[in-house]
C-alpha positions in Angstrom: 0.0 0.0 0.0 1.0 3.5 -0.6 2.1 5.4 2.5 0.0 8.4 3.5 1.2 12.0 3.7 3.3 12.6 6.9 0.6 15.1 8.2 -2.0 12.3 7.9 0.2 9.8 9.6 0.2 12.0 12.7 -3.5 11.5 13.1 -3.5 7.7 12.5 -4.1 7.6 8.7 -1.2 5.4 7.6 -2.1 4.5 4.0 -3.7 5.3 0.7 -5.6 2.3 -0.5 -5.1 3.2 -4.1 -1.5 2.8 -5.2 -1.8 4.8 -8.4 -0.5 8.3 -8.5 -2.9 11.1 -7.9 -4.3 14.0 -10.0 -2.7 16.7 -8.0 -4.5 20.0 -7.8 -6.3 22.2 -5.4 -9.8 22.6 -3.9 -11.9 25.6 -3.1 -10.3 28.1 -5.5 -13.8 29.6 -5.5 -16.8 28.9 -3.3 -18.7 27.5 -6.3 -16.0 24.8 -6.7 -17.2 23.1 -3.5 -21.0 22.5 -3.4 -22.7 20.7 -0.6 -26.4 19.9 -0.2 -27.7 18.3 3.0 -29.9 15.2 3.0 -32.1 15.4 6.2 -34.5 13.2 7.9 -36.9 15.8 9.2 -40.6 16.3 8.5 -42.4 19.6 8.3 -46.0 20.8 8.3 -47.5 23.4 6.0 -46.9 27.1 6.6 -50.5 27.6 7.8 -50.0 25.0 10.6 -50.9 26.5 14.0 -47.9 28.3 15.6 -48.6 27.2 19.0 -48.1 23.5 18.1 -45.5 24.2 15.4 -43.5 27.3 16.5 -40.5 26.6 14.4 -40.3 28.2 10.9 -38.1 25.9 8.7 -36.2 27.4 5.8 -33.8 26.0 3.3 -30.8 28.3 2.8 -28.2 28.2 0.0 -25.2 30.1 1.3 -22.2 31.3 -0.7 -19.0 31.8 1.3 -20.7 31.6 4.6 -19.6 29.7 7.7 -22.9 28.2 9.2 -22.3 29.7 12.7 -21.5 33.2 11.1 -24.7 33.0 9.1 -26.8 32.0 12.2 -25.3 34.9 14.1 -25.9 37.4 11.3 -29.5 36.1 10.8 -30.2 36.4 14.5 -28.9 39.9 14.6 -31.0 40.9 11.6 -34.0 39.5 13.2 -33.3 41.0 16.6 -33.4 37.7 18.5 -31.2 35.4 20.4 -28.9 33.2 18.4 -30.2 30.2 20.5 -33.6 30.4 18.6 -31.8 29.2 15.3 -30.9 25.6 14.9 -29.5 23.4 12.1 -28.4 19.8 11.6 -24.9 20.1 10.3 -22.2 22.8 10.3 -20.6 23.6 7.0 -17.4 25.4 6.1 -17.2 28.9 4.7 -15.4 28.5 1.4 -18.3 26.7 -0.3 -21.8 26.9 -1.6 -23.9 25.0 0.9 -27.6 24.1 1.0 -29.1 23.1 4.3 -32.1 23.5 6.5 -32.5 25.9 9.5 -35.3 26.1 12.1 -36.1 29.4 13.6 -38.4 29.7 16.6 -41.3 32.2 16.8 -40.7 34.1 13.5 -42.8 34.7 10.4 -41.7 34.4 6.8 -42.2 38.1 6.3 -39.7 38.8 8.9 -36.8 37.0 7.1 -34.1 39.5 6.0 -32.3 39.6 2.7 -28.6 38.9 3.3 -25.8 39.0 0.8 -24.7 35.6 -0.5 -27.9 33.8 0.6 -31.0 32.3 -1.1 -33.7 31.4 1.3 -36.7 29.2 0.6 -39.5 28.7 3.2 -40.2 25.1 3.7 -42.9 24.9 6.4 -43.3 24.7 10.1 -42.1 22.1 12.8 -43.0 21.3 16.4 -39.3 21.1 17.4 -36.0 22.5 16.4 -33.5 20.8 14.1 -30.7 18.7 15.7 -27.6 17.0 14.5 -29.4 13.6 14.5 -31.7 14.9 11.7 -28.7 15.0 9.3 -28.7 11.8 7.2 -25.9 12.8 4.8 -24.5 15.3 2.3 -24.3 15.5 -1.5 -21.0 16.9 -2.9 -20.0 18.4 -6.3 -16.4 19.3 -6.1 -14.1 20.9 -8.7 -10.4 20.2 -8.6 -8.4 23.3 -9.9 -5.2 22.9 -11.8 -5.1 19.1 -11.7 -1.7 18.1 -13.0 -3.0 14.7 -14.3 -6.8 14.7 -14.4 -6.9 11.4 -16.4 -5.6 9.5 -13.4 -8.9 10.0 -11.7 -10.4 7.0 -13.6 -7.5 4.9 -12.4 -8.0 5.9 -8.8 -11.8 5.3 -9.2 -11.2 1.8 -10.4 -8.8 0.9 -7.6 -11.4 2.2 -5.0 -14.1 0.2 -6.7 -12.1 -2.9 -6.2 -11.2 -2.0 -2.6 -14.9 -1.3 -1.7 -16.3 -4.4 -3.4 -18.6 -3.7 -6.3 -22.2 -4.3 -5.5 -24.5 -5.9 -8.0 -27.2 -3.2 -8.0 -26.4 0.2 -9.5 -22.9 -0.4 -10.6 -21.9 1.1 -13.9 -18.6 1.4 -15.7 -18.9 3.6 -18.7 -15.6 5.3 -19.1 -16.0 7.7 -16.2 -19.2 9.4 -17.6 -21.7 7.7 -15.2 -21.3 6.7 -11.6 -19.4 3.8 -10.1 -19.7 2.3 -6.6 -16.4 2.9 -4.8 -15.3 2.4 -1.2 -12.7 4.0 1.1 -11.7 3.4 4.7 -14.0 5.5 6.8 -11.2 7.5 8.4 -11.8 10.6 10.4 -10.4 13.4 8.2 -7.8 15.9 9.1 -10.4 18.6 10.1 -11.3 16.3 13.2 -7.9 17.0 14.6 -7.0 20.5 13.3 -6.2 20.9 9.7 -3.1 23.1 10.3 -2.2 22.0 13.8 -3.5 18.6 14.6 -3.4 18.5 18.3 -7.0 18.1 19.6 -6.5 14.3 20.0 -3.3 14.9 21.9 -5.3 17.0 24.4 -8.0 14.4 24.6 -5.5 11.6 25.2 -3.9 13.5 28.0 -7.4 14.2 29.6 -8.3 10.5 29.5 -5.0 9.6 31.2 -5.7 12.1 34.0 -2.7 14.3 32.8 -4.4 17.7 33.0 -1.1 19.6 32.9 -0.1 17.6 29.7 -3.5 18.4 28.1 -3.0 22.2 28.7 0.5 22.1 27.5 -0.5 20.2 24.4 -2.9 23.0 23.5 -0.5 25.8 24.4 2.6 24.3 22.9 3.1 22.2 19.7 4.1 25.1 17.3 3.3 24.3 13.6 5.3 25.7 10.7 2.1 26.9 9.1 1.6 29.4 12.0 3.0 32.9 12.0 6.5 33.1 13.5 5.3 35.1 16.4 2.8 32.5 17.3 5.4 29.7 17.0 7.8 31.7 19.2 5.1 32.2 21.8 4.4 28.4 22.0 8.1 27.6 22.3 8.5 30.3 25.0 5.6 28.8 27.2 6.9 25.3 26.8 10.6 26.3 27.7 9.8 28.7 30.6 6.3 27.9 32.1 6.2 31.8 32.5 2.5 32.1 32.2 2.4 36.0 32.6 5.2 36.4 30.1 3.5 34.0 27.7 0.3 35.9 27.9 2.1 39.1 26.7 3.4 37.0 23.7 0.4 35.2 22.6 -1.5 37.1 19.9 -5.0 38.4 20.8 -6.9 36.2 18.3 -5.7 33.1 20.1 -8.4 33.5 22.7 -8.6 30.0 24.0 -4.8 29.9 24.6 -5.0 33.2 26.3 -7.9 32.0 28.5 -5.7 29.1 29.7 -2.9 31.5 30.4 -5.1 33.9 32.4 -6.0 31.1 34.8 -2.4 29.9 35.2 -0.9 33.4 35.6 -3.4 34.4 38.4 -2.4 31.4 40.5 -0.3 31.8 43.7 2.7 29.6 43.3 3.0 26.6 41.0 -0.3 25.6 39.4 -1.7 22.3 40.7 -3.5 19.5 38.9 -6.8 21.2 39.9 -5.5 24.5 38.4 -4.8 22.9 35.1 -8.2 21.2 35.2 -10.0 24.4 35.9 -8.2 26.2 33.1 -9.5 23.7 30.6 -13.0 24.0 32.2 -13.0 27.6 31.0 -13.5 26.3 27.4 -17.0 25.9 26.0 -18.4 22.5 26.8 -18.6 21.5 23.1 -14.9 22.1 22.7 -14.1 20.2 25.9 -16.2 17.3 24.5 -14.4 17.6 21.2 -11.1 16.8 22.8 -12.3 13.4 23.9 -14.1 12.7 20.6 -10.8 13.5 18.8 -9.0 11.0 21.0 -11.7 8.3 20.1 -11.3 9.2 16.4 -7.5 8.9 16.6 -7.8 5.4 18.1 -10.3 4.5 15.4 -8.0 5.7 12.7 -5.2 3.6 14.1 -7.4 0.5 14.2 -8.3 0.9 10.5 -4.7 1.4 9.6 -3.7 -1.7 11.5 -6.5 -3.7 9.8 -5.0 -2.6 6.5 -1.5 -3.6 7.5 -2.9 -7.1 8.4 -4.6 -7.4 4.9 -8.1 -8.0 6.4 -11.0 -7.0 4.2 -13.0 -3.9 4.8 -16.0 -4.8 2.7 -16.6 -8.3 4.2 -16.3 -9.6 7.8 -14.0 -12.1 9.4 -14.9 -14.2 12.4 -15.1 -12.0 15.6 -16.0 -8.8 13.7 -19.0 -6.7 14.9 -21.2 -5.5 12.0 -24.0 -2.9 11.9 -26.9 -2.8 9.6 -28.2 0.0 7.4 -30.7 2.5 8.5 -34.0 1.6 6.8 -35.3 5.1 7.2 -32.5 6.8 5.4 -33.4 9.0 2.4 -33.6 7.2 -1.0 -30.2 6.8 -2.7 -28.2 7.3 0.6 -26.8 4.2 2.5 -26.6 5.2 6.1 -25.0 2.6 8.7 -27.0 2.3 12.0 -24.6 1.8 14.8 -27.5 1.0 17.2 -28.2 -2.2 15.2 -25.2 -4.5 15.6 -24.3 -8.2 15.5 -21.2 -10.2 16.4 -20.1 -12.5 13.5 -19.5 -16.0 14.6 -17.7 -18.5 12.5 -20.8 -20.1 11.2 -22.4 -16.7 10.2 -19.5 -15.2 8.4 -20.8 -16.2 4.9 -24.4 -15.1 5.5 -23.3 -11.8 7.0 -20.8 -11.3 4.1 -23.7 -11.6 1.7 -25.5 -8.7 3.6 -22.3 -6.7 3.2 -22.0 -7.4 -0.5 -25.5 -6.1 -1.0 -24.9 -2.9 1.0 -27.1 -4.0 3.9 -24.5 -4.3 6.5 -21.0 -2.9 7.4 -18.1 -4.1 9.4 -17.4 -1.7 12.4 -14.7 -0.7 14.7 -15.3 1.1 18.1 -15.3 4.7 19.1 -14.2 3.6 22.5 -16.2 4.6 25.6 -17.4 3.1 28.9 -20.0 0.9 27.1 -17.7 -0.5 24.4 -17.8 -4.2 23.9 -14.6 -4.9 21.9 -14.7 -7.3 19.0 -13.3 -10.9 19.1 -10.9 -12.7 16.7 -8.3 -10.8 14.9 -10.2 -7.5 14.9 -10.4 -7.8 18.7 -6.7 -8.2 18.8 -6.3 -5.0 16.8 -8.6 -3.1 19.1 -7.0 -4.2 22.2 -3.5 -3.6 20.9 -4.3 0.0 19.9 -5.8 0.8 23.3 -2.8 -0.7 25.0 -0.4 1.3 22.8 -2.2 4.5 23.8 -2.4 3.5 27.5 -6.2 3.6 27.4 -9.0 1.4 28.7 -12.8 1.7 28.5 -12.8 2.8 32.2 -10.8 6.0 31.3 -13.9 7.4 29.7 -15.9 7.3 32.9 -15.2 11.0 33.5 -17.7 13.8 34.6 -19.4 15.6 31.8 -18.6 16.9 29.3 -15.7 14.5 29.0 -17.6 11.3 29.7 -18.4 9.0 26.7 -20.2 5.7 26.5 -18.8 5.1 23.0 -20.4 3.6 19.9 -19.3 1.7 16.8 -18.7 3.1 13.3 -18.5 1.5 9.9 -14.9 0.9 8.7 -15.9 1.3 5.1 -17.8 4.1 3.4 -19.3 3.4 0.0 -20.6 5.8 -2.4 -21.6 6.1 -6.1 -19.1 8.5 -7.7 -19.2 10.2 -11.0 -16.3 12.0 -12.7 -16.5 14.9 -15.2 -13.5 16.4 -17.0 -12.6 20.0 -18.0 -12.5 20.9 -15.3 -12.1 17.7 -13.2 -15.3 17.4 -11.1 -16.2 14.7 -8.6 -19.8 14.1 -7.5 -20.8 11.8 -4.7 -22.9 11.5 -1.5 -21.8 10.5 2.0 -23.7 9.5 5.2 -23.5 11.9 8.1 -20.2 11.7 9.9 -18.1 10.6 6.8 -15.6 13.1 5.4 -15.5 14.2 1.9 -11.8 14.8 2.2 -11.3 11.1 3.0 -12.6 10.4 -0.6 -10.7 13.3 -2.1 -7.3 12.5 -0.6 -7.3 9.3 -2.6 -7.7 11.2 -5.9 -5.5 14.2 -5.3 -2.7 12.7 -3.0 -1.5 16.1 -1.9 -0.8 17.8 1.4 -4.1 17.4 3.4 -4.0 21.1 4.3 -4.8 21.8 0.7 -7.9 19.7 0.9 -9.4 21.8 3.8 
């Protein structure tokens, strides 16, 4: 197998599964080059439904060059309301054209403002707000700019079709003009860990080991070459000196989370204690604190997938001891969504029958996002899971922390399949992915460039 980019190996992604050279190129030269449309599982009532029972107005917004959080903040300001009255199912990046649902509590269609770079369609009313669980997946149409060898895209596609196991239904092979079923390891992409400075998992691992000082220093230190020189110098200074007040003078104002940590540490009489470092992290928003543990889970998951690749075990079919999950039967048409709540352990006598379900796209082999409730696999996959946890000095009990760090864990499909189509001049890739899967994990196989350029 082809080794992954060094930046990817730092987050547990050790390989490309397609050995052929990539196309090269860049993403997001223009917002219109990266189009994303959500597929939701969310029902609405007509606009004339009574507002006492259905207080949430549901809109579909197409946003050009808008970060989802920034749009919600601008919309709430224009409406003169709290940002907490606006909800959505999935957060999207800024440098793109994105189409997604929003719910807004206690507002009328006539109140909606005209904002630049937005197109808003009123969908209806709902009795509750949108949540992350309402997102089934996303459809992508992505243009690759200045591809050095666009013709290689079909070679990569064919390699990924072989890796993912071609399904009988819906497969085509018409010279790249139609769609072909492909598969890639369901890695967590670089964004999960920090595209430019991948350290969120290091903070999370330190938290899980009870090393609160190590967690703080992982966040404050670890300078990255992509950062400005003054930021790199500030990180080096705090690591070398532990002079919290002096570091506070050196860290730029826009690094507000780092400065928040330093404020707590600099106000301490004497040397900070374990409790001080823990209190400093507690100043972060709860969603960010939770993200640290999630990133640690994701890193362990990536390591498990890389080890499974090293051992030559299949991703599209089970081996004895695997745990599989079945597909969500309520998913939108044309989108295959694994359901981690419907699992089954694969015994020796059931390997062949479960493999048939996997071949038909009805089941997926899984690996754990480890937590307190994790039941590890048996057989060779179980060996992999236990070896990765041992190497990281982790156990399931380590996740029994107070909120927001506590996690019961879940399982996640190790393979993501999609029907992909390729167009040339310019090179354009179109595909759909279930919620939680990363477009960059598909795109990295095609471009084979520095993952920072995929952001």
